C-alpha positions, 0 to 999 in steps of 0.5 A: 500500500502507497503511503500518504505524502503530507505538506505543511505550510508551503509556499505556493500559487494557486495557477488555476481551479476547476469546479469539481462535483458540486461543491469541491475545487481541482486546485492547479498550484506552483509550490516552492519546494513540490513546483506544480502540484494538483490538489482536490480542495474538498467543499471549497465552494460552500458558502462556509468554507474557510477556503472559499475567499483563499484559494484566488490566482497571484496572491502568495498563500500557505498550503497544507496537503497530503497525497498518495497520488497524482491529486492530493487532498488539500487540508487548509490554504492561508494568506502568507501576505498581501499584494496589490490586486492586479488589474485591467493589462496586468491582469491579463499578462498575469493570466499569460503567466499562469498559463506558461506555468500550466503549460510547460512546467511538469507536475512535482518537477521543483524550481526554486529559483523560477518561483522567486521569479514568478513571485517578482514577475507578479510584484512588478504587474501589480505595481504597473512597471514596464509590462513589455519587459516583465513578459519578455524576462520571464519568459527567457529566464523560464526557459533558462531554468526548463534547460531551454536558455535560448542562445543571445550573446553568441551565435551557433558557432560559437563566434560573438553576436555582431551587433551590426548584423542580422541573425536567422534564430533556429530553436534548436541551434540558435541565431546563425548569420545571415547573408540574405535577409529574406532566406528565414521567416525568423530574423532578427539584428545582433543589437537585438539578441545582446538587448534582450540578453540585457533585458533592455528594450528601449529600441522599438526595433528591439521590442519587435523582433523580441516579441517574435522571437520568444513567441518562437521559443515558447512555441517549439516547446509547447509542441501545436499547444494553443495559449488561449491568453497569446489570443487576448494579448495579441490585442494588445499589440504592444505586448 
């Protein structure tokens, strides 16, 4: 018989919830020590449930659960700190970050550093700081934490990037020096690659090319899956 695992007062965030039967929820959570976990919150939709107003996205929580299978039983959830609510574009960006984690982060694969990156990104979104920079920085750092760090400062042949040159970017190889600008659908300037490496997005060209580049790299890891929040972000063309 498989023994139950118990986790108490673990740092976590709710990524998404699904109704389950009449009164319960299935909670997809991102935790510091256990990574992404699926938890059954029994009775959480009842009016008097202690968890009813707690299981909200973008709020730092302490979660306790037990599990003997992939779906654990959520025992308790409580606030561990207050964050200014996300609003408007910042809110949509937050949902985008959550969907990236849901699609790309394997279950029960701990990523302590990625947890801190996510926490910091939510803080920046809540303060309405540069949303474009926050998204691109999160995408780049998330890919790196999952083992897919984009090559930005050297080309596929290990030569330093020339800021004045243009490069075709192949997801599995990295940037390749272009001799004919029409020979690749995805090509970026060397300056853009260096700017992305440094998280510098002051140039309009860098912003445009960085958005296209990150979409390419993330699509490569999604293997044909569609991001629902990406459709909405397309309407916010500057993000």
